[in-house]
C-alpha positions in Angstrom: -22.4 35.1 -83.7 -21.0 31.6 -83.1 -18.4 30.6 -85.6 -18.5 26.8 -86.2 -15.4 25.2 -87.7 -16.7 21.6 -87.8 -19.9 19.7 -87.3 -20.4 17.5 -84.3 -22.9 14.7 -84.2 -25.4 14.6 -81.4 -24.6 12.4 -78.4 -26.1 9.0 -78.5 -25.4 8.3 -82.2 -25.6 4.6 -83.1 -22.7 2.4 -84.0 -23.0 2.9 -87.7 -22.7 6.7 -87.2 -19.7 6.3 -85.0 -18.2 4.1 -87.7 -18.8 6.8 -90.2 -17.3 9.4 -87.9 -14.2 7.2 -87.4 -13.9 6.7 -91.1 -14.2 10.4 -91.8 -11.5 11.2 -89.2 -9.1 8.6 -90.7 -9.8 9.9 -94.2 -8.7 13.3 -93.1 -5.7 12.2 -91.0 -4.5 9.8 -93.8 -5.1 12.1 -96.7 -2.5 12.1 -99.3 -1.5 14.7 -101.8 -0.7 15.1 -105.5 1.9 16.9 -107.4 -0.2 20.0 -107.9 -0.7 20.4 -104.2 2.9 19.7 -103.4 4.0 22.2 -106.1 1.7 24.9 -104.6 3.0 24.2 -101.1 6.6 24.4 -102.3 5.9 27.7 -104.0 4.3 29.1 -100.8 7.3 27.9 -98.7 9.7 29.7 -101.1 7.6 32.9 -101.0 7.6 32.7 -97.2 11.4 32.3 -97.2 11.7 35.5 -99.2 9.1 37.3 -97.1 10.8 36.8 -93.8 14.3 37.6 -95.1 15.5 41.1 -96.0 17.2 39.9 -99.2 17.9 36.3 -100.0 19.7 34.3 -102.7 18.6 31.1 -104.5 21.4 29.2 -102.7 20.1 30.5 -99.3 16.6 29.4 -100.2 17.9 26.0 -101.1 19.6 25.7 -97.8 16.5 26.9 -95.9 13.9 24.8 -97.7 15.8 21.6 -98.7 14.5 21.9 -102.2 16.7 21.4 -105.2 18.4 24.1 -107.2 16.3 23.5 -110.4 13.1 23.6 -108.3 14.1 26.9 -106.6 15.0 28.4 -110.0 11.6 27.4 -111.5 9.7 28.7 -108.4 11.5 32.0 -108.2 10.8 32.6 -111.9 7.1 31.9 -111.4 7.0 34.2 -108.4 8.8 37.0 -110.3 6.4 36.5 -113.2 3.4 36.9 -110.8 4.9 40.0 -109.3 5.0 38.5 -105.8 8.8 38.9 -105.5 11.3 41.4 -106.9 14.8 41.2 -108.2 16.8 43.0 -105.5 20.1 43.1 -107.4 23.2 41.1 -107.0 25.2 40.5 -103.9 28.7 41.9 -104.2 31.8 40.7 -102.4 32.9 37.1 -101.7 34.1 34.6 -104.2 32.6 33.6 -107.5 29.9 35.2 -109.5 27.7 37.7 -107.6 24.5 36.0 -106.5 21.1 37.3 -107.5 19.0 38.4 -104.5 15.2 38.4 -104.1 12.9 40.5 -102.0 9.2 40.5 -101.4 7.1 42.8 -103.5 4.8 44.7 -101.1 2.5 45.5 -104.0 2.3 41.9 -105.0 -1.1 41.5 -103.4 -3.3 42.9 -100.6 -5.8 41.9 -98.0 -8.5 44.0 -96.3 -9.3 43.3 -92.7 -12.3 44.3 -90.6 -12.6 44.0 -86.9 -16.1 44.3 -85.4 -16.7 44.6 -81.6 -19.1 46.0 -79.2 -17.4 49.4 -79.1 -15.8 49.9 -82.5 -15.3 48.9 -86.1 -11.7 48.9 -87.5 -10.6 48.5 -91.1 -7.1 48.0 -92.4 -5.5 47.4 -95.8 -2.4 45.2 -95.6 0.2 44.5 -98.2 2.3 41.4 -98.8 5.2 42.7 -96.7 2.9 43.2 -93.7 2.7 47.0 -94.0 -0.6 48.6 -93.1 -1.3 50.8 -96.1 -4.5 52.3 -94.6 -6.4 52.1 -91.3 -9.6 53.6 -89.9 -11.2 53.0 -86.5 -14.6 54.4 -85.6 -15.8 54.3 -82.1 -19.4 52.9 -82.3 -21.2 51.6 -79.3 -22.8 48.2 -80.1 -23.0 48.8 -83.9 -25.7 46.8 -85.8 -25.0 44.8 -89.0 -26.4 47.4 -91.4 -24.3 50.1 -89.8 -21.2 48.0 -90.0 -21.6 47.1 -93.6 -22.3 50.6 -94.7 -19.4 52.0 -92.8 -16.9 49.3 -94.1 -18.1 49.9 -97.7 -17.5 53.6 -97.3 -14.0 53.1 -95.8 -13.0 50.6 -98.5 -14.2 52.9 -101.3 -12.1 55.7 -99.8 -9.0 53.4 -99.5 -9.3 52.4 -103.2 -9.9 56.0 -104.3 -6.7 57.1 -102.5 -4.6 54.7 -104.5 -3.1 53.1 -101.3 -3.8 49.6 -102.8 -4.7 48.1 -106.2 -8.2 46.7 -106.3 -7.1 44.1 -108.9 -4.6 42.7 -106.5 -6.8 42.4 -103.5 -7.0 38.7 -102.5 -10.1 39.1 -100.3 -11.6 40.7 -97.2 -11.3 39.1 -93.8 -13.7 39.8 -90.9 -12.8 39.2 -87.3 -15.4 39.4 -84.5 -16.0 37.8 -81.1 -17.9 34.6 -80.8 -21.2 35.2 -79.1 -21.1 38.9 -80.2 -24.8 39.3 -79.7 -25.3 37.1 -76.7 -22.6 37.8 -74.2 -24.0 40.2 -71.6 -21.9 43.4 -71.3 -22.9 46.7 -69.7 -25.2 48.9 -71.7 -25.9 46.2 -74.4 -29.0 47.5 -76.2 -32.1 45.5 -77.1 -32.0 44.0 -80.5 -28.2 43.5 -80.5 -28.8 39.8 -80.4 -29.5 40.1 -84.1 -25.8 39.4 -84.6 -26.5 35.8 -83.5 -28.5 35.2 -86.6 -26.2 37.0 -89.1 -24.3 35.1 -91.8 -21.2 37.4 -91.7 -19.7 36.0 -94.9 -23.0 36.5 -96.8 -23.4 39.9 -95.3 -20.2 41.2 -96.7 -20.2 39.1 -99.9 -23.3 41.0 -101.0 -21.4 44.3 -101.1 -17.8 43.3 -101.8 -16.3 42.0 -105.1 -13.7 39.7 -103.4 -13.8 36.5 -101.4 -14.9 36.9 -97.8 -13.3 35.1 -94.8 -14.5 35.1 -91.2 -12.8 34.2 -88.0 -12.9 34.8 -84.2 -11.2 38.1 -83.2 -8.8 36.5 -80.8 -7.8 33.8 -83.3 -7.3 36.5 -86.0 -5.1 38.5 -83.6 -3.0 35.5 -82.7 -2.6 34.6 -86.4 -1.6 38.2 -87.2 1.0 38.1 -84.4 2.3 34.8 -85.6 2.8 36.1 -89.2 4.0 39.7 -88.6 4.6 40.2 -84.9 6.2 38.5 -81.9 5.5 35.1 -83.5 8.6 35.6 -85.6 10.5 35.2 -82.3 8.2 32.9 -80.4 6.8 30.0 -82.4 4.5 28.9 -79.5 2.6 31.4 -77.5 -0.7 32.2 -75.8 -2.4 35.4 -76.8 -4.6 37.5 -74.6 -6.9 39.9 -76.5 -8.1 42.6 -74.2 -11.0 44.5 -75.8 -14.6 45.1 -74.7 -14.4 41.4 -73.6 -11.4 39.1 -73.1 -10.4 36.5 -75.7 -7.5 34.1 -76.1 -5.7 32.3 -78.8 -3.1 29.5 -78.8 -0.3 29.2 -81.4 1.8 26.0 -81.3 4.9 25.7 -83.5 3.7 28.6 -85.7 0.2 27.2 -86.3 -3.0 28.3 -84.7 -4.6 25.6 -82.6 -8.5 25.7 -82.8 -9.5 22.7 -80.7 -12.2 20.2 -81.3 -15.0 22.8 -82.0 -12.9 25.8 -82.8 -13.3 27.4 -79.4 -9.9 26.9 -77.9 -8.4 29.8 -75.9 -11.7 31.1 -74.5 -10.0 32.3 -71.4 -12.5 35.1 -70.8 -15.1 32.6 -69.7 -13.0 31.0 -67.0 -14.0 31.8 -63.4 -11.8 34.3 -61.6 -10.7 34.4 -58.0 -13.8 36.4 -57.2 -16.2 33.8 -58.6 -17.2 35.9 -61.7 -16.1 35.3 -65.3 -12.6 36.5 -66.0 -13.7 39.0 -68.6 -15.9 40.7 -66.0 -12.7 42.0 -64.4 -10.1 41.8 -67.2 -11.5 43.9 -70.1 -12.1 47.4 -71.2 -15.8 47.0 -70.2 -14.7 46.1 -66.7 -12.4 49.2 -66.5 -15.2 51.4 -67.9 -17.6 50.0 -65.3 -15.2 50.9 -62.5 -14.8 54.4 -63.8 -18.6 54.8 -64.2 -19.1 53.6 -60.6 -16.8 56.5 -59.5 -18.8 59.0 -61.6 -16.1 59.1 -64.4 -16.8 58.7 -68.1 -14.4 57.6 -70.9 -15.5 57.7 -74.5 -12.6 55.8 -76.1 -9.4 54.0 -75.1 -7.4 57.0 -76.4 -8.7 59.0 -73.4 -6.8 56.6 -71.1 -3.4 57.6 -72.5 -3.2 60.8 -70.5 -5.7 60.3 -67.7 -6.7 62.8 -65.1 -5.8 62.0 -61.5 -9.1 60.5 -60.6 -9.1 58.3 -63.7 -5.5 57.3 -63.0 -6.5 56.1 -59.5 -9.2 53.9 -61.0 -6.8 52.5 -63.6 -4.4 51.6 -60.8 -7.1 49.7 -59.0 -8.2 47.9 -62.2 -4.6 46.8 -63.0 -4.2 45.4 -59.5 -7.5 43.5 -59.7 -6.9 42.3 -63.3 -3.4 41.1 -62.5 -4.6 39.2 -59.5 -7.4 37.5 -61.4 -5.1 36.5 -64.2 -2.7 34.5 -62.0 -4.7 31.3 -61.7 -5.7 31.1 -65.4 -2.2 31.8 -66.6 -0.8 29.3 -64.1 -3.0 26.7 -65.8 -1.8 27.9 -69.3 1.8 27.5 -68.2 1.2 24.0 -66.8 -1.0 22.7 -69.6 0.4 24.4 -72.7 4.0 25.4 -71.8 4.2 28.4 -74.2 7.3 30.4 -74.9 5.5 33.6 -74.0 2.1 35.0 -73.1 1.3 38.0 -75.3 -1.2 40.7 -74.4 -2.8 42.8 -77.1 -6.0 44.7 -77.6 -7.3 48.3 -77.4 -5.7 49.2 -74.1 -3.0 51.9 -74.6 0.5 50.4 -74.9 1.8 51.8 -71.6 -1.1 50.3 -69.7 -0.6 46.9 -71.4 3.1 47.2 -70.3 2.0 48.0 -66.7 -0.5 45.1 -66.7 2.2 42.7 -68.0 4.7 43.8 -65.3 2.0 43.4 -62.6 1.1 39.9 -63.8 4.7 38.8 -64.1 5.3 39.9 -60.5 2.4 38.0 -59.2 3.2 34.9 -61.2 6.8 34.9 -60.0 5.6 35.2 -56.4 2.9 32.6 -56.5 4.3 30.2 -59.2 7.7 29.5 -57.7 7.0 25.7 -57.9 5.9 25.7 -61.6 8.0 23.6 -63.9 8.1 26.5 -66.4 6.9 30.1 -66.4 6.5 32.0 -69.7 7.1 35.8 -69.6 4.0 38.0 -70.1 4.8 40.7 -72.7 3.0 43.2 -74.8 2.1 41.9 -78.3 3.8 43.7 -81.2 0.7 44.4 -83.2 -1.5 45.3 -80.1 -4.5 47.4 -81.0 -4.5 46.6 -84.8 -4.0 42.8 -84.2 -7.6 41.6 -84.9 -8.0 43.7 -88.0 -4.5 42.8 -89.3 -5.1 39.1 -88.5 -8.4 39.4 -90.5 -6.5 40.9 -93.4 -4.1 37.9 -93.3 -6.9 35.4 -93.8 -7.0 35.9 -97.6 -3.2 35.6 -97.7 -3.4 32.3 -95.8 -5.9 30.9 -98.3 -4.0 32.1 -101.4 -0.2 32.5 -100.8 1.0 31.7 -97.3 2.1 28.1 -96.4 -0.3 25.8 -94.6 -0.3 22.1 -94.0 -3.9 22.1 -95.1 -2.7 22.6 -98.7 -1.3 19.1 -98.6 -4.5 17.5 -97.4 -6.5 15.7 -100.1 -10.0 17.1 -99.6 -12.8 16.9 -102.2 -12.2 16.1 -105.9 -9.2 17.0 -108.0 
């Protein structure tokens, strides 16, 4: 499936059409706002301030946000009334009256995230504090749409029945999957799998779920998840490498995900490698499995890579060496063009293998990139394997409660 984020006019459009396009762009870039939008944005900013702090007082929120004391008093009251934050008691010690502290209410609202790929389907339930309340991953080779929907519905029903989350406080369900899921050629792709290219994913899930449905690219979702609940809290600008059956990438700049002109930024897996093939043909789980298969070895899931046999370990060593070598040129370009604070690697590869790959890439970049103006460290992402599903679960939060500059844009009618 190809996820489109904006419509592009065909080349060769006439002057009137170009004028319309220019007007539309200006209308977006010059959009104003109104008091309702500004109030909603301020409320989300205050909620974010509470969320990223262990306990915080009104005075500290005023200092962080620049909003007035009466505004903070009104907003915190509304957030308390909505059950999104909690009274965490008074801070003792110091001079004057003890200050009332606030904390996020994990049960304030929930998001459900689904990650679909060529080798698995994962489902997570996420609370407002970023805790994964439930998770389930099923290894399924090239699952078809009807299989995926039936499985997700079964898992969600089980999560609700367990009491892990409150159905009335679920904001929505997010779905993350690779662009071109049914068209990119990977080993053992079955006939008919191209059906995914014709599927409206939002409509597919909306037919069986009672909440709003959101959809995004898996690498974008992983990067968004990392920005909100992972290493993004320390690195506001980073490039994310998602290593799954394929290889995806995502770019976060100053805390915001950058999509590019047509929503396809970060597609590092399609870059040519030093061997002339696409990068994901050597840097992916599919590539590792292909190398194992060529040696007569079989692996059914990434978990089997955690304690490999000697023959499997030998192949893993070769794969890490090849993957690290092939990543040097693309990451050199990323460093020169984007200048991120860090390059994060996440995905379904076991954590210790991601660490080994990161070390190998850092060594090669240091040796071959001595003349670069800046070189970001390559490190393992905090969320790692859960990142696309967690990022998908965050999509409803982004729409309903987390801050975004889009809130301030005047789009459509009031």
